[in-house]
C-alpha positions in Angstrom: 59.0 -13.9 -10.9 57.0 -12.0 -13.5 60.0 -11.7 -15.8 60.5 -15.4 -15.6 56.9 -16.1 -16.5 57.1 -13.7 -19.4 60.3 -15.3 -20.7 58.7 -18.7 -20.5 55.6 -17.4 -22.3 57.8 -15.9 -25.0 59.4 -19.3 -25.6 56.1 -21.2 -25.7 54.4 -18.8 -28.1 57.6 -18.7 -30.2 57.6 -22.5 -30.4 53.9 -22.5 -31.4 54.5 -19.8 -34.0 57.3 -21.9 -35.5 55.1 -25.0 -35.7 52.4 -23.0 -37.5 54.9 -21.4 -39.9 56.1 -24.9 -40.9 52.5 -25.9 -41.4 51.9 -22.8 -43.6 54.7 -23.9 -45.9 53.6 -27.5 -46.0 50.0 -26.8 -46.7 50.8 -24.1 -49.2 53.0 -26.6 -51.1 50.2 -29.2 -51.2 47.6 -26.6 -52.2 49.7 -25.3 -55.1 50.7 -28.8 -56.1 47.0 -29.7 -56.3 46.3 -26.6 -58.4 49.2 -27.4 -60.7 48.0 -31.0 -61.3 45.7 -31.2 -64.3 42.6 -33.3 -63.5 42.6 -36.1 -66.2 41.2 -39.6 -66.6 43.6 -42.5 -66.4 42.8 -43.3 -70.1 43.8 -39.8 -71.1 47.2 -40.1 -69.4 47.8 -43.5 -71.0 46.8 -42.1 -74.5 49.1 -39.0 -74.1 52.0 -41.3 -73.1 51.4 -43.6 -76.0 51.3 -40.7 -78.4 54.6 -39.3 -77.0 56.1 -42.8 -77.2 55.3 -43.0 -80.9 56.5 -39.5 -81.7 59.6 -39.0 -79.5 60.3 -42.2 -77.5 59.1 -43.9 -74.3 61.0 -41.8 -71.7 60.2 -38.2 -72.8 56.6 -38.0 -71.6 56.2 -36.0 -68.3 52.9 -34.5 -67.2 51.8 -33.4 -63.7 48.4 -34.8 -63.2 45.6 -35.7 -60.7 44.1 -39.0 -61.5 41.4 -41.0 -59.7 40.8 -44.7 -59.9 40.6 -48.0 -58.0 43.6 -49.7 -56.4 44.5 -53.0 -57.9 47.4 -55.1 -56.8 49.0 -58.5 -57.7 50.9 -58.4 -54.4 50.4 -56.8 -51.0 51.9 -56.4 -47.6 50.1 -57.3 -44.4 49.5 -54.3 -42.2 51.0 -54.8 -38.6 47.9 -53.8 -36.6 44.9 -54.8 -38.6 46.5 -57.7 -40.5 44.9 -56.3 -43.7 46.3 -56.9 -47.2 47.6 -53.4 -48.1 49.6 -51.6 -50.8 50.7 -49.0 -48.3 50.5 -48.6 -44.5 51.9 -46.5 -41.7 51.9 -47.2 -38.0 52.6 -44.6 -35.4 53.4 -45.7 -31.9 52.8 -43.2 -29.1 53.9 -43.8 -25.5 51.8 -42.4 -22.7 53.6 -41.8 -19.4 53.2 -40.1 -16.1 54.9 -36.8 -15.2 54.7 -34.6 -12.2 52.1 -32.5 -14.1 49.9 -35.4 -15.3 49.9 -37.7 -18.4 52.2 -36.8 -21.3 52.7 -38.4 -24.7 55.6 -38.9 -27.0 55.9 -40.5 -30.5 58.2 -43.5 -30.2 58.3 -44.6 -33.8 56.8 -44.8 -37.2 56.7 -47.8 -39.5 55.9 -47.8 -43.1 55.5 -50.5 -45.7 54.4 -50.3 -49.4 54.4 -52.0 -52.7 53.8 -50.6 -56.2 50.2 -50.9 -57.3 48.0 -50.4 -60.3 45.5 -47.5 -60.5 42.6 -48.6 -62.8 39.6 -46.7 -64.2 37.3 -47.6 -67.0 39.6 -50.3 -68.3 42.8 -48.1 -68.4 45.5 -48.4 -65.9 48.9 -47.0 -64.8 51.5 -47.9 -62.2 51.9 -46.0 -58.9 54.9 -46.4 -56.7 54.1 -45.1 -53.2 57.7 -45.1 -51.8 58.2 -41.7 -50.0 54.7 -40.5 -51.1 52.6 -38.3 -48.9 49.5 -40.3 -48.1 46.3 -38.7 -46.7 43.8 -41.3 -45.7 41.6 -41.7 -42.6 42.8 -43.7 -39.6 42.1 -47.4 -40.3 42.7 -48.8 -36.8 43.8 -47.9 -33.3 45.1 -50.4 -30.7 45.8 -49.6 -27.1 48.5 -51.6 -25.3 49.3 -51.8 -21.6 53.0 -51.6 -20.6 55.0 -54.7 -20.0 54.7 -55.7 -16.3 58.5 -56.1 -16.1 59.1 -52.7 -17.6 61.1 -50.6 -15.2 64.5 -50.3 -13.6 65.7 -53.4 -11.9 68.2 -53.0 -9.1 69.0 -56.4 -7.6 65.7 -58.0 -6.4 63.9 -54.6 -6.5 62.2 -53.1 -9.6 61.5 -49.4 -9.6 58.2 -49.0 -11.4 58.0 -47.5 -14.9 56.2 -44.3 -15.5 54.7 -45.7 -18.7 50.9 -45.8 -18.7 50.5 -47.6 -22.0 51.0 -47.4 -25.8 48.7 -46.3 -28.6 49.3 -47.8 -32.1 47.5 -45.9 -34.9 47.4 -47.4 -38.4 46.7 -45.8 -41.7 46.5 -48.0 -44.9 45.6 -48.2 -48.5 44.0 -51.4 -49.6 43.1 -53.0 -52.9 39.6 -52.0 -54.1 40.0 -48.6 -52.5 39.2 -45.5 -54.6 42.1 -42.9 -54.4 43.3 -39.8 -56.2 47.0 -39.5 -57.0 48.8 -36.2 -57.5 52.2 -36.4 -59.2 54.2 -36.5 -62.3 53.2 -39.2 -64.8 56.1 -40.5 -66.8 56.3 -42.8 -69.7 58.5 -45.9 -69.6 58.9 -49.0 -71.6 56.0 -50.7 -69.8 53.5 -47.9 -69.8 52.9 -45.0 -67.4 54.3 -44.6 -63.9 53.8 -42.2 -61.1 56.5 -42.1 -58.5 58.5 -39.6 -56.3 61.5 -38.1 -57.8 63.6 -35.0 -56.7 61.4 -31.9 -57.0 58.4 -34.0 -57.9 56.6 -35.3 -54.8 53.6 -37.7 -54.9 50.4 -37.4 -52.9 47.8 -40.1 -52.5 44.5 -39.2 -51.0 41.0 -40.7 -50.5 39.3 -37.5 -51.6 38.6 -36.0 -55.0 41.0 -33.3 -56.4 38.5 -30.4 -55.8 38.0 -31.4 -52.1 41.8 -31.9 -51.6 42.6 -28.4 -53.0 39.8 -26.8 -50.9 40.9 -28.6 -47.7 44.6 -27.6 -48.2 43.6 -24.0 -48.9 41.5 -23.9 -45.7 44.4 -25.4 -43.7 46.8 -22.9 -45.1 44.6 -19.9 -44.2 44.0 -21.2 -40.7 47.7 -21.8 -40.2 48.6 -18.3 -41.4 46.2 -16.8 -38.9 47.5 -18.8 -36.0 51.1 -18.1 -37.0 50.5 -14.4 -37.0 48.7 -14.5 -33.6 51.4 -16.6 -31.9 54.2 -14.5 -33.4 52.5 -11.2 -32.2 51.9 -12.8 -28.8 55.6 -13.9 -28.5 56.8 -10.4 -29.5 54.4 -8.8 -26.9 55.6 -11.1 -24.2 59.2 -10.4 -25.0 58.7 -6.7 -25.0 56.9 -6.9 -21.7 59.9 -9.0 -20.4 62.3 -6.3 -21.5 60.2 -3.6 -19.8 59.8 -5.5 -16.6 63.5 -6.5 -16.5 
């Protein structure tokens, strides 16, 4: 009995350690990306791109930057939950259901929608394409939904009740007029300057300033490292105890 408990504990702690190790990698990447990005004004990026266009051509300007400005859009998409005009949104649907041990949750799906938008500051502007970008903004809306009364397994005239308790839909979005900071590689093209994802060059859009973003990611990274070490040591200790007991 004790050996079984120790083996289960090893698996649980190992799984938690794996999750924290992944978080360490992700937060470190975002932290270093923020440090790499030079904080510049939109007008400075546009001026640098224009100078490069005159000297060497429109497509040879590449600069990793952190730029802050206001979202401006000629076209938008309506967000599914709030019905707000948005340039980017994500909706996560979580199903809550009964188990023998209580209420559990599982993510049933994620939906995203986006359109390119203009980032404007002090009269200067550049284009941002949020496809595949990492977007870090606060939750905009949460909607709870009860399960369909007919949900369940129907056998002839009898319906066996569903274990579903309900659904929670959480929406994040970026709207015109919002102030955001974008981390990514600015590239010159025939129409001006564009920030978009490309292989090896991710894009991050956040509602906080660069210094706050870097500080938050560094703090997340340090916390994740500590938890990863503790969970790993716990898993190793439980496994060693399992071997000794066994």
